[in-house]
N, C-alpha and C positions, 0 to 999 in steps of 0.2 A: 717165414723163410719158404716152406713148401708153396704158399700162394704166389709168392714173387717168382719162383722158378716155374710155375705153371702159366703166370701171366707172360712171361718173355717167351716162352715156347709157343702159345698162342699168337703172339705178335708175329713171330718168325714164320709161322704157318699162315697165317693170314695174308702175310706179304707174299708168299709164294703162290697163294691160291688165287690172286687176282692177276697173274700173269707177268710176262717179263718186263714189260714197260714201266709197270708200278714197282716191281721188285727192283729194277734198275734205279729208281729214283731214291729207294732207301739205301743203295750201295749193295744190295743183294743180287748175285748172279742168278739168272733163270736156270732152273732145274727141270730135268726131264719128268714127264708125267707120272712115269713108274715110281721115280723116287719120292715124289710128292705123295703119291697115294701110298707107298710104304711108310712114309714118316707119319701120315695121318692114321694108318692102321695101328702103328706103336702108340701113338698117342691114345688111341681108343683102349688099347690094351692097358696103358698106364690107368686110365680113367677107371677101368674094370678091376684094378688091383693086381694084375699079372705082373707083378714086380720082376720076378726073377726072369721072365722072358723079356721083359723090357730091357733089362740090364744086359743080358746075354746077346740078344739081337743088336741092341744099340751099339754096344762095343765091337762087335763083328762087323757091322756095317761101317762103323767110324773107321776101323782099320783098312776095311776094303777100299774106301774113297779117300783116305788121308793123304795119299802121296800123288794124287791125280791134279787136274786143273783146277781152276777158281771155283768153279761150280762144284766140282767133287768135294774140294775142301770144305766149302760151305755146307754141304750134306754132311760131312764128316763131322763138323762142328754141331751141327743140329741133332745127329744122331747120340753124340756124347751128352748134349744136354737132356735129351730124353733119359740115357742112363743115369745122370746126375739127378734127375727128378726121382726115378725109382730108387735109388740109393738112399735120397733124402727120406722117402716114405719108410725105408727100412732102418732108418736112423744111423745109418753109415754115413756120418757126415764128412770126414777126411776123406773117404773114398769119392764121395759127391763132388767135393772140392777138387780132387785131383782130375776128374773127369771135365770139370769146367776149365781147369788151367790148361788142359789139352785141346779143349775147344776154342780157348782163346789163342792158342798157338796156331791152330788152322786158320782163324780169321786175321790175325795180327792185331796189335795192340790199338790201332788207330780207329778200327770198328766200333761203331756205337753199341752194337750188341756185345762186343768184347768187354767193353768198359763197363756195362751193366753187370756182366758176368764176373767181373773183377770185384766188384761189391758184393755179390752173392758168395764168391768164394770167402771173403772176409766173415761173413756171417756163419758160413758153414764150418770155417775152421773154430770160430768161437764156440758154436755148438759142440764141437769135437773135443774142447778143452785145450785146443793148440793156440795159446793167447799171443804168442810170438808172431805167428803166421797171419792170424787175424789182425792183429795191428798194423803189421807191414802191408798187407793188402788194402786195408782201409786207407792207411796213409797214401799209399800209391793212387788209390782213385781218387782221393781229395786233391792231389796234386795237378789233376787234369780236369777235374769237375768244374763245370761253370757256376756262377753264382746263384744266390736264390735260396728258398726256404729249404729245398732238399739237401743242398749242400750244408747248410747251417746244421741242419738236424743230424747230419751224418758226422759233422765235425762234434758237434755235443756227444755223440755216441762214442767217438773215439777217445774223448777227453774222460769219459766214464770209464772205458776200457783201460786207458792208461792209470787212471786212479786206482782201479782194484789192482793193478800191478805195482803200486806205488811207485810209479816212474813219474814223479811229482813235477820235475822240471820240464819233462817233455809235455806234460798235461798243462802246465802253465803257459807254455809257448802257445799251445793249440788255444787255449783260453783266450790269450792276447788277440789271436787272429779273430776268433768269432765274436768276442765283445768289441772289438773295433767296429763292427757293423751293427751293433746295438745292445743294449743291456739284456740279461736273461729275462725270458718273458714268463717264467713260471717259478714256483717255489722250490721245485725239485731242481732245476738248473741253478737258481741262486745257491741252494745249499751245496750242490757240487762244486760252484765257483769258489764258495768259501772255504771248502775242505781242501782244495788245490791250492789256493792261495796260502792257507795257514802251514800246509805241509811243505810248501815250496818255500817257506820261511819269507812270505810276502806279507808281513804284518801289516804293512801301512795300507795296502790294497784291501786286505781283508777288513779291517777296522773301518775304512771309508765306506765299503759296501754295508757293512752293519749299521755304522751310524746313520748313513743316509735313509736306512728303512726303517728306523725307529720313530714311533710317535706315541701319543697317548693310549693308543689302543694295542700297541704292541705287548705281547704276554711276558710274563716275568723272565721266562727262559731267554727271550731275546736280549733283555737288558743285563742278564747275567752274562750271556755269552760274548756280547759286546766289550763289556768290562774286563772279561778275562782276556779276551785278545788284546785289548789296550795293555794290560799288565805284561803280556808276552811279547808285545812289541817294546817294551821298555818306557811306557807312558803311564806311570801310575797316576798322574795328576788327571789325565784324561779319563782312566778307569775311575777314579773318585767321583769326577764330574758326572760320568755317565750313570754310576749308581745312584749318586745323589738325586738326579733328575727322576730315575725310576721311582726312588723313594718318595720324593715330593708329588709325583703322579699317582701313588697308590698302587703301583705295580709290584714294588717290593716291600711287602709287608710283614714277613715272618719275622719272628725275633732274632734268628740266624742272620737275616738280611741286616738287620740294625746293627748288629756287632761286626758284620763284615763292612758296612759302612764306615764305622769308626776306624777299622783298621786301615781301610784304603785312604781315608783322609789323613792318618797318621803317616802312612808310607808315601803319599802323593803330594806332601809339601803343603798341606792345608790343615795343621792340627788344631788351628783355632775353631775350625768348623766342628771338628771332632768333640772339642771340649763344649762349644755350645750345645751341640745335640746331647752331650751328657748332663750339661746344666739343665736342659729343658726336661729330659727323662727323669731325673733326681726330683725337680720340681714337682711334676705332675703325677710321680709315684709309678712311672712305667719302668723305672729301673730301681732295683733294690739298692738301698744305702748301705753298702758293705765296705768293708776294707778295699776289695777288688777294685769296686767301681770308683771309690774315692780316689784311689792310687792312679787310676787312668785318667781321671779328670785331671789331677794334679800334673801328671806326666805331660798331658796335651797342652796345658797352659804353659808349663815349662818349655816344651819344644816349641811353643808358639813365640816365646820370648817376651809373654805379658807378666811382667815381674809382679806387679801388685795382685793379679788374679792367681799366678802361680803360688806366691806365699800364702795367699789366704786359703787356696785349695789345700796345700801342704799342712796348713795349721788344722784345718778342718779334719784332715786325716790322721793327725796325731792325737787330737782330741778324741775322735772317735775310736782309735785303737789303744790310746794309752800306751804307745809303745816307745821304750827309750830310743829304739832305733829311729822311729819316725820324728821324734823331736830333735834327735842330733841332726838328722837329715836336713830339716827346716833351719836349724841353726847354721849349718854349713852353706847352706843356699843363701839364706839372709847375708851371711858374712861376705860371700863371693860377690853379691850384688850390692855391698856397701850399706847394709842396713844393720849397723853395729847394735843398737839398742835391742832391735828384735832377735838378733843372732844370741846376744848374751842372755835373754829372757828363755829363749828355746833351749840352749844348751844348760842352763841352770836346771831346768825341768828335766832334761835327760839325765843329768847327775843325780837329781833326787830319785829318779826311778833305777838307779845304780848303774848307770853306763859310764865305764871308766874312760873310754875314749873321748866322751864329752868332756870330762874333767880336764884331760890334756888339752883339748881345744880351748877351754875357758881360761887355761893359764897362759895362752898366747893372746889373749885379747887385751 
């Protein structure tokens, strides 16, 4: 920020130093030689660190010339910029911004130098912690700025400022403007775009951006994030598909990832895939054969509507636990699915284990 103000001051003084014709070409009125020499001496004082002198002299001269003709007003503006530069060095950012505001008033909003000062005001207010003013000034600058890389960079800066203030809808509008000119070019901007879309409730956009960037080399965090966004977007099937792809590619390989994969398939409408994963895990010994895992397998086949496999899984669970409740559940399911003989055998087993409810069910067969 200090360097930007210094460059602007140098540009203005160089224009003046080459004489009136060149200055006129830049829209800068010719100044008297004494004024130019005074401005140059104050610039030297600024370089020497005589900040208090620069501030006091710059403000005094700005007031002196402020109500004169066009040349006087231009000189007034340059004196205020000198004062702003010194105030910036003193880290008095809000006061520096106020000096630039008065310098802009002296030149008028159409001046190229005035427009540049507008952007510097935004940065000064940001440094001063005056976020609303910073956002307002940068937004104003963007309204009149021409296209190109500089304008894109400043729009991304504004998006970041809006995001930090949690002004998500405004940030999303700015994001649409900048991405219409091309996708984010670096990871930082892609992450910012994702955060804005998520918090603005634009889950489809966020999911599309995430999914488009996934490949076999993407880290596990990216696969998890994409699946999480799909869930928040109300697309559990997409979440399951993304997680399963990451699992197949070997990016998601922790035990917790496996169980989350099963849960996503159950929630996402693909319970048969969850059941298959459990079958494989049990067969290969990667999953402990317990009442819990056998219950999960049976529930998955049941949700999938695969009657033979669901009954077989329920029977395996009942045999493993030797629970009257599990035998009765098997009998009830078999009865509901029209498997009378199997229902009777299961209920008789439950009765033998002391289940009175199973006895009542048997009486109805």
